[in-house]
CHARMM-style PDB file with segment names, atoms N, HN, CA, C and O in Angstrom:
ATOM      1  N   MET     1     -20.444  -1.972 -13.879  1.00  0.00      PROA
ATOM      2  CA  MET     1     -19.862  -2.834 -12.846  1.00  0.00      PROA
ATOM      3  C   MET     1     -19.073  -1.141 -12.464  1.00  0.00      PROA
ATOM      4  O   MET     1     -18.478  -0.346 -13.191  1.00  0.00      PROA
ATOM      5  N   ASN     2     -19.557  -1.108 -10.440  1.00  0.00      PROA
ATOM      6  HN  ASN     2     -20.041  -1.754  -9.850  1.00  0.00      PROA
ATOM      7  CA  ASN     2     -19.362  -0.263 -10.136  1.00  0.00      PROA
ATOM      8  C   ASN     2     -18.240  -1.181  -8.579  1.00  0.00      PROA
ATOM      9  O   ASN     2     -18.514  -1.214  -7.380  1.00  0.00      PROA
ATOM     10  N   GLY     3     -17.135  -1.725  -9.254  1.00  0.00      PROA
ATOM     11  HN  GLY     3     -16.913  -1.698 -10.228  1.00  0.00      PROA
ATOM     12  CA  GLY     3     -16.695  -2.367  -7.953  1.00  0.00      PROA
ATOM     13  C   GLY     3     -15.322  -1.596  -7.500  1.00  0.00      PROA
ATOM     14  O   GLY     3     -14.901  -0.675  -8.199  1.00  0.00      PROA
ATOM     15  N   LYS     4     -14.654  -1.991  -6.337  1.00  0.00      PROA
ATOM     16  HN  LYS     4     -14.996  -2.740  -5.770  1.00  0.00      PROA
ATOM     17  CA  LYS     4     -13.683  -1.192  -6.085  1.00  0.00      PROA
ATOM     18  C   LYS     4     -12.597  -1.296  -6.857  1.00  0.00      PROA
ATOM     19  O   LYS     4     -12.561  -2.360  -7.475  1.00  0.00      PROA
ATOM     20  N   ARG     5     -11.671  -0.551  -7.049  1.00  0.00      PROA
ATOM     21  HN  ARG     5     -11.700   0.314  -6.548  1.00  0.00      PROA
ATOM     22  CA  ARG     5     -10.155  -0.477  -7.329  1.00  0.00      PROA
ATOM     23  C   ARG     5      -9.199  -0.139  -6.728  1.00  0.00      PROA
ATOM     24  O   ARG     5      -9.270   0.923  -6.109  1.00  0.00      PROA
ATOM     25  N   LEU     6      -7.838  -1.001  -6.692  1.00  0.00      PROA
ATOM     26  HN  LEU     6      -7.781  -1.863  -7.195  1.00  0.00      PROA
ATOM     27  CA  LEU     6      -6.918  -0.976  -5.791  1.00  0.00      PROA
ATOM     28  C   LEU     6      -6.140   0.385  -6.951  1.00  0.00      PROA
ATOM     29  O   LEU     6      -6.105   0.322  -8.180  1.00  0.00      PROA
ATOM     30  N   THR     7      -5.573   1.559  -6.043  1.00  0.00      PROA
ATOM     31  HN  THR     7      -5.601   1.610  -5.045  1.00  0.00      PROA
ATOM     32  CA  THR     7      -5.104   2.865  -6.111  1.00  0.00      PROA
ATOM     33  C   THR     7      -4.043   3.273  -5.176  1.00  0.00      PROA
ATOM     34  O   THR     7      -4.037   2.892  -4.005  1.00  0.00      PROA
ATOM     35  N   ARG     8      -3.024   4.150  -5.751  1.00  0.00      PROA
ATOM     36  HN  ARG     8      -3.029   4.459  -6.702  1.00  0.00      PROA
ATOM     37  CA  ARG     8      -2.270   4.325  -4.619  1.00  0.00      PROA
ATOM     38  C   ARG     8      -2.810   5.709  -3.925  1.00  0.00      PROA
ATOM     39  O   ARG     8      -2.719   6.766  -4.549  1.00  0.00      PROA
ATOM     40  N   SER     9      -3.288   5.669  -2.815  1.00  0.00      PROA
ATOM     41  HN  SER     9      -3.363   4.810  -2.309  1.00  0.00      PROA
ATOM     42  CA  SER     9      -3.384   7.311  -2.442  1.00  0.00      PROA
ATOM     43  C   SER     9      -2.964   8.212  -2.483  1.00  0.00      PROA
ATOM     44  O   SER     9      -1.774   8.065  -2.203  1.00  0.00      PROA
ATOM     45  N   ILE    10      -3.225   9.410  -2.716  1.00  0.00      PROA
ATOM     46  HN  ILE    10      -4.191   9.530  -2.944  1.00  0.00      PROA
ATOM     47  CA  ILE    10      -2.808  10.668  -2.756  1.00  0.00      PROA
ATOM     48  C   ILE    10      -2.658  11.740  -1.468  1.00  0.00      PROA
ATOM     49  O   ILE    10      -1.891  12.636  -1.116  1.00  0.00      PROA
ATOM     50  N   THR    11      -3.815  11.109  -1.018  1.00  0.00      PROA
ATOM     51  HN  THR    11      -4.437  10.380  -1.305  1.00  0.00      PROA
ATOM     52  CA  THR    11      -4.032  12.041  -0.006  1.00  0.00      PROA
ATOM     53  C   THR    11      -3.346  11.890   1.513  1.00  0.00      PROA
ATOM     54  O   THR    11      -2.975  12.804   2.250  1.00  0.00      PROA
ATOM     55  N   ASN    12      -3.286  10.195   1.790  1.00  0.00      PROA
ATOM     56  HN  ASN    12      -3.588   9.452   1.192  1.00  0.00      PROA
ATOM     57  CA  ASN    12      -2.700   9.835   2.458  1.00  0.00      PROA
ATOM     58  C   ASN    12      -1.691   8.806   2.093  1.00  0.00      PROA
ATOM     59  O   ASN    12      -1.904   7.613   1.879  1.00  0.00      PROA
ATOM     60  N   ARG    13      -0.406   9.532   2.049  1.00  0.00      PROA
ATOM     61  HN  ARG    13      -0.233  10.501   2.223  1.00  0.00      PROA
ATOM     62  CA  ARG    13       0.677   8.942   1.613  1.00  0.00      PROA
ATOM     63  C   ARG    13       2.000   9.206   2.386  1.00  0.00      PROA
ATOM     64  O   ARG    13       2.340  10.357   2.659  1.00  0.00      PROA
ATOM     65  N   GLN    14       2.515   8.453   2.629  1.00  0.00      PROA
ATOM     66  HN  GLN    14       2.240   7.517   2.407  1.00  0.00      PROA
ATOM     67  CA  GLN    14       4.171   8.885   2.948  1.00  0.00      PROA
ATOM     68  C   GLN    14       5.278   8.995   2.002  1.00  0.00      PROA
ATOM     69  O   GLN    14       6.032   9.966   1.930  1.00  0.00      PROA
ATOM     70  N   ILE    15       5.334   7.935   1.274  1.00  0.00      PROA
ATOM     71  HN  ILE    15       4.722   7.146   1.333  1.00  0.00      PROA
ATOM     72  CA  ILE    15       6.455   7.965   0.305  1.00  0.00      PROA
ATOM     73  C   ILE    15       5.749   7.890  -0.699  1.00  0.00      PROA
ATOM     74  O   ILE    15       5.695   8.932  -1.353  1.00  0.00      PROA
ATOM     75  N   GLY    16       4.924   6.656  -1.241  1.00  0.00      PROA
ATOM     76  HN  GLY    16       4.968   5.810  -0.710  1.00  0.00      PROA
ATOM     77  CA  GLY    16       4.290   6.174  -2.376  1.00  0.00      PROA
ATOM     78  C   GLY    16       2.860   6.109  -2.737  1.00  0.00      PROA
ATOM     79  O   GLY    16       2.335   6.042  -3.849  1.00  0.00      PROA
ATOM     80  N   GLY    17       2.248   6.149  -1.332  1.00  0.00      PROA
ATOM     81  HN  GLY    17       2.674   6.203  -0.429  1.00  0.00      PROA
ATOM     82  CA  GLY    17       0.476   6.011  -1.372  1.00  0.00      PROA
ATOM     83  C   GLY    17       0.518   4.666  -1.307  1.00  0.00      PROA
ATOM     84  O   GLY    17      -0.595   4.358  -0.881  1.00  0.00      PROA
ATOM     85  N   VAL    18       1.160   3.655  -1.482  1.00  0.00      PROA
ATOM     86  HN  VAL    18       2.065   3.905  -1.828  1.00  0.00      PROA
ATOM     87  CA  VAL    18       0.943   2.232  -1.847  1.00  0.00      PROA
ATOM     88  C   VAL    18       0.151   1.708  -0.387  1.00  0.00      PROA
ATOM     89  O   VAL    18      -0.903   1.073  -0.347  1.00  0.00      PROA
ATOM     90  N   CYS    19       0.813   2.077   0.560  1.00  0.00      PROA
ATOM     91  HN  CYS    19       1.669   2.593   0.529  1.00  0.00      PROA
ATOM     92  CA  CYS    19      -0.240   1.450   2.144  1.00  0.00      PROA
ATOM     93  C   CYS    19      -1.448   1.955   2.080  1.00  0.00      PROA
ATOM     94  O   CYS    19      -2.547   1.468   2.347  1.00  0.00      PROA
ATOM     95  N   GLY    20      -1.054   3.213   1.614  1.00  0.00      PROA
ATOM     96  HN  GLY    20      -0.162   3.609   1.398  1.00  0.00      PROA
ATOM     97  CA  GLY    20      -2.379   4.167   2.134  1.00  0.00      PROA
ATOM     98  C   GLY    20      -3.663   3.934   1.228  1.00  0.00      PROA
ATOM     99  O   GLY    20      -4.827   4.063   1.609  1.00  0.00      PROA
ATOM    100  N   GLY    21      -3.237   3.566  -0.043  1.00  0.00      PROA
ATOM    101  HN  GLY    21      -2.292   3.461  -0.352  1.00  0.00      PROA
ATOM    102  CA  GLY    21      -3.828   2.697  -1.014  1.00  0.00      PROA
ATOM    103  C   GLY    21      -4.924   1.663  -0.313  1.00  0.00      PROA
ATOM    104  O   GLY    21      -6.121   1.908  -0.158  1.00  0.00      PROA
ATOM    105  N   LEU    22      -4.235   0.463   0.068  1.00  0.00      PROA
ATOM    106  HN  LEU    22      -3.264   0.264  -0.058  1.00  0.00      PROA
ATOM    107  CA  LEU    22      -4.228  -0.666   0.472  1.00  0.00      PROA
ATOM    108  C   LEU    22      -5.082  -0.910   1.443  1.00  0.00      PROA
ATOM    109  O   LEU    22      -5.804  -1.878   1.682  1.00  0.00      PROA
ATOM    110  N   ALA    23      -4.743   0.996   2.445  1.00  0.00      PROA
ATOM    111  HN  ALA    23      -4.156   1.783   2.251  1.00  0.00      PROA
ATOM    112  CA  ALA    23      -5.787   0.682   3.600  1.00  0.00      PROA
ATOM    113  C   ALA    23      -6.908   1.201   3.039  1.00  0.00      PROA
ATOM    114  O   ALA    23      -7.985   0.884   3.544  1.00  0.00      PROA
ATOM    115  N   GLU    24      -6.884   2.077   1.914  1.00  0.00      PROA
ATOM    116  HN  GLU    24      -6.009   2.334   1.504  1.00  0.00      PROA
ATOM    117  CA  GLU    24      -8.445   2.414   1.570  1.00  0.00      PROA
ATOM    118  C   GLU    24      -9.167   1.401   1.086  1.00  0.00      PROA
ATOM    119  O   GLU    24     -10.397   1.407   1.032  1.00  0.00      PROA
ATOM    120  N   TYR    25      -8.411   0.451   0.697  1.00  0.00      PROA
ATOM    121  HN  TYR    25      -7.412   0.446   0.741  1.00  0.00      PROA
ATOM    122  CA  TYR    25      -9.355  -0.719  -0.621  1.00  0.00      PROA
ATOM    123  C   TYR    25      -9.779  -1.661   0.562  1.00  0.00      PROA
ATOM    124  O   TYR    25     -10.928  -2.102   0.540  1.00  0.00      PROA
ATOM    125  N   PHE    26      -8.896  -2.019   1.648  1.00  0.00      PROA
ATOM    126  HN  PHE    26      -7.962  -1.661   1.666  1.00  0.00      PROA
ATOM    127  CA  PHE    26      -9.470  -2.718   2.880  1.00  0.00      PROA
ATOM    128  C   PHE    26      -9.929  -2.189   4.074  1.00  0.00      PROA
ATOM    129  O   PHE    26      -9.980  -2.692   5.196  1.00  0.00      PROA
ATOM    130  N   ASN    27     -10.308  -0.924   3.599  1.00  0.00      PROA
ATOM    131  HN  ASN    27     -10.267  -0.516   2.687  1.00  0.00      PROA
ATOM    132  CA  ASN    27     -11.059  -0.534   4.877  1.00  0.00      PROA
ATOM    133  C   ASN    27     -10.578  -0.380   6.195  1.00  0.00      PROA
ATOM    134  O   ASN    27     -11.231  -0.495   7.233  1.00  0.00      PROA
ATOM    135  N   ILE    28      -9.330  -0.098   6.062  1.00  0.00      PROA
ATOM    136  HN  ILE    28      -8.800  -0.005   5.219  1.00  0.00      PROA
ATOM    137  CA  ILE    28      -8.465  -0.482   7.979  1.00  0.00      PROA
ATOM    138  C   ILE    28      -7.513   0.747   7.905  1.00  0.00      PROA
ATOM    139  O   ILE    28      -7.525   1.633   7.050  1.00  0.00      PROA
ATOM    140  N   ASP    29      -6.692   0.618   8.965  1.00  0.00      PROA
ATOM    141  HN  ASP    29      -6.682  -0.101   9.659  1.00  0.00      PROA
ATOM    142  CA  ASP    29      -5.831   1.863   9.181  1.00  0.00      PROA
ATOM    143  C   ASP    29      -4.704   1.692   8.505  1.00  0.00      PROA
ATOM    144  O   ASP    29      -4.041   0.661   8.387  1.00  0.00      PROA
ATOM    145  N   PRO    30      -4.455   3.088   7.923  1.00  0.00      PROA
ATOM    146  CA  PRO    30      -3.041   2.820   7.421  1.00  0.00      PROA
ATOM    147  C   PRO    30      -1.787   2.167   8.144  1.00  0.00      PROA
ATOM    148  O   PRO    30      -1.082   1.209   7.829  1.00  0.00      PROA
ATOM    149  N   THR    31      -1.763   3.138   9.362  1.00  0.00      PROA
ATOM    150  HN  THR    31      -2.336   3.916   9.619  1.00  0.00      PROA
ATOM    151  CA  THR    31      -0.944   2.910  10.287  1.00  0.00      PROA
ATOM    152  C   THR    31      -0.752   1.356  10.430  1.00  0.00      PROA
ATOM    153  O   THR    31       0.362   0.873  10.630  1.00  0.00      PROA
ATOM    154  N   LEU    32      -2.035   0.501  10.303  1.00  0.00      PROA
ATOM    155  HN  LEU    32      -2.940   0.893  10.140  1.00  0.00      PROA
ATOM    156  CA  LEU    32      -1.555  -0.870  10.336  1.00  0.00      PROA
ATOM    157  C   LEU    32      -0.738  -1.486   9.282  1.00  0.00      PROA
ATOM    158  O   LEU    32       0.357  -2.015   9.471  1.00  0.00      PROA
ATOM    159  N   VAL    33      -1.395  -1.372   8.075  1.00  0.00      PROA
ATOM    160  HN  VAL    33      -2.285  -0.942   7.922  1.00  0.00      PROA
ATOM    161  CA  VAL    33      -0.611  -1.367   6.606  1.00  0.00      PROA
ATOM    162  C   VAL    33       0.499  -1.145   6.525  1.00  0.00      PROA
ATOM    163  O   VAL    33       1.233  -2.009   6.043  1.00  0.00      PROA
ATOM    164  N   ARG    34       1.001   0.028   6.944  1.00  0.00      PROA
ATOM    165  HN  ARG    34       0.405   0.729   7.336  1.00  0.00      PROA
ATOM    166  CA  ARG    34       2.413   0.182   7.010  1.00  0.00      PROA
ATOM    167  C   ARG    34       3.344  -0.591   8.192  1.00  0.00      PROA
ATOM    168  O   ARG    34       4.504  -0.930   7.958  1.00  0.00      PROA
ATOM    169  N   LEU    35       2.796  -0.784   9.268  1.00  0.00      PROA
ATOM    170  HN  LEU    35       1.854  -0.509   9.458  1.00  0.00      PROA
ATOM    171  CA  LEU    35       3.385  -1.720  10.400  1.00  0.00      PROA
ATOM    172  C   LEU    35       3.840  -2.687   9.383  1.00  0.00      PROA
ATOM    173  O   LEU    35       4.976  -2.802   8.924  1.00  0.00      PROA
ATOM    174  N   LEU    36       2.494  -3.546   9.024  1.00  0.00      PROA
ATOM    175  HN  LEU    36       1.570  -3.452   9.396  1.00  0.00      PROA
ATOM    176  CA  LEU    36       2.981  -4.770   8.758  1.00  0.00      PROA
ATOM    177  C   LEU    36       4.013  -4.918   7.757  1.00  0.00      PROA
ATOM    178  O   LEU    36       4.665  -5.961   7.716  1.00  0.00      PROA
ATOM    179  N   PHE    37       4.291  -3.674   6.691  1.00  0.00      PROA
ATOM    180  HN  PHE    37       3.762  -2.827   6.724  1.00  0.00      PROA
ATOM    181  CA  PHE    37       5.095  -3.739   5.804  1.00  0.00      PROA
ATOM    182  C   PHE    37       6.278  -3.757   6.388  1.00  0.00      PROA
ATOM    183  O   PHE    37       7.114  -4.639   6.188  1.00  0.00      PROA
ATOM    184  N   VAL    38       6.437  -2.721   7.198  1.00  0.00      PROA
ATOM    185  HN  VAL    38       5.758  -2.005   7.360  1.00  0.00      PROA
ATOM    186  CA  VAL    38       7.995  -2.747   7.990  1.00  0.00      PROA
ATOM    187  C   VAL    38       8.330  -4.054   8.885  1.00  0.00      PROA
ATOM    188  O   VAL    38       9.467  -4.289   9.295  1.00  0.00      PROA
ATOM    189  N   LEU    39       7.298  -4.812   9.119  1.00  0.00      PROA
ATOM    190  HN  LEU    39       6.375  -4.622   8.786  1.00  0.00      PROA
ATOM    191  CA  LEU    39       7.586  -5.820  10.001  1.00  0.00      PROA
ATOM    192  C   LEU    39       8.140  -7.184   8.829  1.00  0.00      PROA
ATOM    193  O   LEU    39       8.932  -8.113   8.987  1.00  0.00      PROA
ATOM    194  N   GLY    40       7.484  -6.846   7.920  1.00  0.00      PROA
ATOM    195  HN  GLY    40       6.840  -6.092   7.791  1.00  0.00      PROA
ATOM    196  CA  GLY    40       7.320  -7.994   6.442  1.00  0.00      PROA
ATOM    197  C   GLY    40       8.934  -7.757   6.185  1.00  0.00      PROA
ATOM    198  O   GLY    40       9.737  -8.690   6.177  1.00  0.00      PROA
ATOM    199  N   LEU    41       9.356  -6.148   5.940  1.00  0.00      PROA
ATOM    200  HN  LEU    41       8.704  -5.389   5.946  1.00  0.00      PROA
ATOM    201  CA  LEU    41      10.501  -6.106   5.495  1.00  0.00      PROA
ATOM    202  C   LEU    41      11.542  -6.823   6.567  1.00  0.00      PROA
ATOM    203  O   LEU    41      12.387  -7.637   6.193  1.00  0.00      PROA
ATOM    204  N   ILE    42      11.409  -6.500   7.672  1.00  0.00      PROA
ATOM    205  HN  ILE    42      10.722  -5.839   7.976  1.00  0.00      PROA
ATOM    206  CA  ILE    42      12.641  -6.858   8.859  1.00  0.00      PROA
ATOM    207  C   ILE    42      12.424  -8.360   9.107  1.00  0.00      PROA
ATOM    208  O   ILE    42      13.485  -8.955   9.296  1.00  0.00      PROA
ATOM    209  N   PHE    43      11.335  -9.112   9.154  1.00  0.00      PROA
ATOM    210  HN  PHE    43      10.474  -8.629   9.001  1.00  0.00      PROA
ATOM    211  CA  PHE    43      11.048 -10.630   9.177  1.00  0.00      PROA
ATOM    212  C   PHE    43      11.280 -11.343   8.141  1.00  0.00      PROA
ATOM    213  O   PHE    43      11.980 -12.334   8.348  1.00  0.00      PROA
ATOM    214  N   VAL    44      10.785 -11.099   6.671  1.00  0.00      PROA
ATOM    215  HN  VAL    44      10.217 -10.294   6.502  1.00  0.00      PROA
ATOM    216  CA  VAL    44      10.771 -11.628   5.391  1.00  0.00      PROA
ATOM    217  C   VAL    44      11.909 -10.864   4.492  1.00  0.00      PROA
ATOM    218  O   VAL    44      12.875 -11.445   3.998  1.00  0.00      PROA
ATOM    219  N   GLY    45      11.671  -9.653   4.378  1.00  0.00      PROA
ATOM    220  HN  GLY    45      10.886  -9.181   4.779  1.00  0.00      PROA
ATOM    221  CA  GLY    45      12.706  -9.132   3.607  1.00  0.00      PROA
ATOM    222  C   GLY    45      12.262  -8.937   1.790  1.00  0.00      PROA
ATOM    223  O   GLY    45      12.881  -8.411   0.864  1.00  0.00      PROA
ATOM    224  N   GLY    46      11.065  -9.553   1.845  1.00  0.00      PROA
ATOM    225  HN  GLY    46      10.562  -9.980   2.597  1.00  0.00      PROA
ATOM    226  CA  GLY    46      10.771  -9.438   0.350  1.00  0.00      PROA
ATOM    227  C   GLY    46       9.663  -8.441   0.128  1.00  0.00      PROA
ATOM    228  O   GLY    46       8.959  -8.590  -0.870  1.00  0.00      PROA
ATOM    229  N   THR    47       9.408  -7.334   1.039  1.00  0.00      PROA
ATOM    230  HN  THR    47       9.980  -7.213   1.850  1.00  0.00      PROA
ATOM    231  CA  THR    47       8.271  -6.367   1.179  1.00  0.00      PROA
ATOM    232  C   THR    47       8.718  -5.389   0.394  1.00  0.00      PROA
ATOM    233  O   THR    47       8.046  -4.738  -0.405  1.00  0.00      PROA
ATOM    234  N   PHE    48      10.177  -5.259   0.688  1.00  0.00      PROA
ATOM    235  HN  PHE    48      10.723  -5.788   1.338  1.00  0.00      PROA
ATOM    236  CA  PHE    48      10.560  -4.005  -0.084  1.00  0.00      PROA
ATOM    237  C   PHE    48      10.055  -3.865  -1.628  1.00  0.00      PROA
ATOM    238  O   PHE    48       9.384  -2.940  -2.085  1.00  0.00      PROA
ATOM    239  N   TRP    49      10.632  -5.221  -2.441  1.00  0.00      PROA
ATOM    240  HN  TRP    49      11.177  -5.973  -2.070  1.00  0.00      PROA
ATOM    241  CA  TRP    49      10.176  -5.276  -3.518  1.00  0.00      PROA
ATOM    242  C   TRP    49       9.169  -5.534  -4.124  1.00  0.00      PROA
ATOM    243  O   TRP    49       9.061  -5.377  -5.340  1.00  0.00      PROA
ATOM    244  N   ALA    50       7.813  -6.195  -2.990  1.00  0.00      PROA
ATOM    245  HN  ALA    50       7.901  -6.323  -2.002  1.00  0.00      PROA
ATOM    246  CA  ALA    50       6.716  -5.829  -3.351  1.00  0.00      PROA
ATOM    247  C   ALA    50       6.010  -4.508  -3.208  1.00  0.00      PROA
ATOM    248  O   ALA    50       5.014  -4.220  -3.871  1.00  0.00      PROA
ATOM    249  N   TYR    51       6.730  -3.483  -2.051  1.00  0.00      PROA
ATOM    250  HN  TYR    51       7.540  -3.717  -1.513  1.00  0.00      PROA
ATOM    251  CA  TYR    51       6.342  -2.234  -2.384  1.00  0.00      PROA
ATOM    252  C   TYR    51       6.941  -1.535  -3.666  1.00  0.00      PROA
ATOM    253  O   TYR    51       6.268  -0.698  -4.269  1.00  0.00      PROA
ATOM    254  N   LEU    52       8.242  -1.891  -4.089  1.00  0.00      PROA
ATOM    255  HN  LEU    52       8.789  -2.570  -3.599  1.00  0.00      PROA
ATOM    256  CA  LEU    52       8.355  -1.030  -5.529  1.00  0.00      PROA
ATOM    257  C   LEU    52       7.448  -1.612  -6.693  1.00  0.00      PROA
ATOM    258  O   LEU    52       7.048  -0.843  -7.567  1.00  0.00      PROA
ATOM    259  N   ILE    53       7.184  -2.693  -6.714  1.00  0.00      PROA
ATOM    260  HN  ILE    53       7.509  -3.318  -6.004  1.00  0.00      PROA
ATOM    261  CA  ILE    53       6.430  -3.129  -8.246  1.00  0.00      PROA
ATOM    262  C   ILE    53       4.990  -2.685  -7.552  1.00  0.00      PROA
ATOM    263  O   ILE    53       4.075  -2.406  -8.327  1.00  0.00      PROA
ATOM    264  N   MET    54       4.818  -2.630  -6.535  1.00  0.00      PROA
ATOM    265  HN  MET    54       5.561  -2.857  -5.905  1.00  0.00      PROA
ATOM    266  CA  MET    54       2.896  -2.047  -6.687  1.00  0.00      PROA
ATOM    267  C   MET    54       3.111  -0.493  -6.671  1.00  0.00      PROA
ATOM    268  O   MET    54       2.083   0.178  -6.755  1.00  0.00      PROA
ATOM    269  N   TRP    55       4.489   0.271  -6.562  1.00  0.00      PROA
ATOM    270  HN  TRP    55       5.325  -0.274  -6.494  1.00  0.00      PROA
ATOM    271  CA  TRP    55       4.024   1.418  -6.577  1.00  0.00      PROA
ATOM    272  C   TRP    55       4.368   1.500  -8.115  1.00  0.00      PROA
ATOM    273  O   TRP    55       4.048   2.593  -8.584  1.00  0.00      PROA
ATOM    274  N   ILE    56       4.910   0.672  -8.980  1.00  0.00      PROA
ATOM    275  HN  ILE    56       5.170  -0.215  -8.599  1.00  0.00      PROA
ATOM    276  CA  ILE    56       5.059   1.254 -10.588  1.00  0.00      PROA
ATOM    277  C   ILE    56       3.906   0.829 -11.039  1.00  0.00      PROA
ATOM    278  O   ILE    56       3.302   1.492 -11.882  1.00  0.00      PROA
ATOM    279  N   VAL    57       3.404  -0.356 -10.550  1.00  0.00      PROA
ATOM    280  HN  VAL    57       3.895  -0.896  -9.866  1.00  0.00      PROA
ATOM    281  CA  VAL    57       2.182  -1.014 -11.140  1.00  0.00      PROA
ATOM    282  C   VAL    57       1.105  -0.066 -11.258  1.00  0.00      PROA
ATOM    283  O   VAL    57       0.689   0.614 -12.196  1.00  0.00      PROA
ATOM    284  N   VAL    58       0.623  -0.263  -9.546  1.00  0.00      PROA
ATOM    285  HN  VAL    58       0.961  -0.815  -8.784  1.00  0.00      PROA
ATOM    286  CA  VAL    58      -0.533   0.319  -9.144  1.00  0.00      PROA
ATOM    287  C   VAL    58      -0.565   1.940  -9.282  1.00  0.00      PROA
ATOM    288  O   VAL    58       0.167   2.702  -8.651  1.00  0.00      PROA
ATOM    289  N   PRO    59      -1.506   2.299 -10.182  1.00  0.00      PROA
ATOM    290  CA  PRO    59      -2.167   3.237 -10.464  1.00  0.00      PROA
ATOM    291  C   PRO    59      -2.528   4.584 -10.059  1.00  0.00      PROA
ATOM    292  O   PRO    59      -3.729   4.327  -9.968  1.00  0.00      PROA
ATOM    293  N   GLU    60      -2.460   5.871  -9.727  1.00  0.00      PROA
ATOM    294  HN  GLU    60      -1.485   6.079  -9.801  1.00  0.00      PROA
ATOM    295  CA  GLU    60      -2.577   7.012  -9.035  1.00  0.00      PROA
ATOM    296  C   GLU    60      -3.969   7.283  -8.738  1.00  0.00      PROA
ATOM    297  O   GLU    60      -4.584   7.607  -9.753  1.00  0.00      PROA
ATOM    298  N   GLN    61      -4.709   7.256  -7.624  1.00  0.00      PROA
ATOM    299  HN  GLN    61      -4.209   6.992  -6.799  1.00  0.00      PROA
ATOM    300  CA  GLN    61      -5.747   7.299  -7.223  1.00  0.00      PROA
ATOM    301  C   GLN    61      -6.549   8.667  -8.496  1.00  0.00      PROA
ATOM    302  OT1 GLN    61      -7.729   9.001  -8.380  1.00  0.00      PROA
TER     303      GLN     61
END
């Protein structure tokens, strides 16, 4: 089985590589993912915890 795995990016990272890894997984621009996380932080407030949990749980590339 040769499927895609979600991993934290080691080349496209600003803090923990979570947004870069998500962008690589979904094949979209990492800036868009970072923008969505910031907007979620401002308007929803739960993305901080989601990012922190993903930083701990998702393995590095």
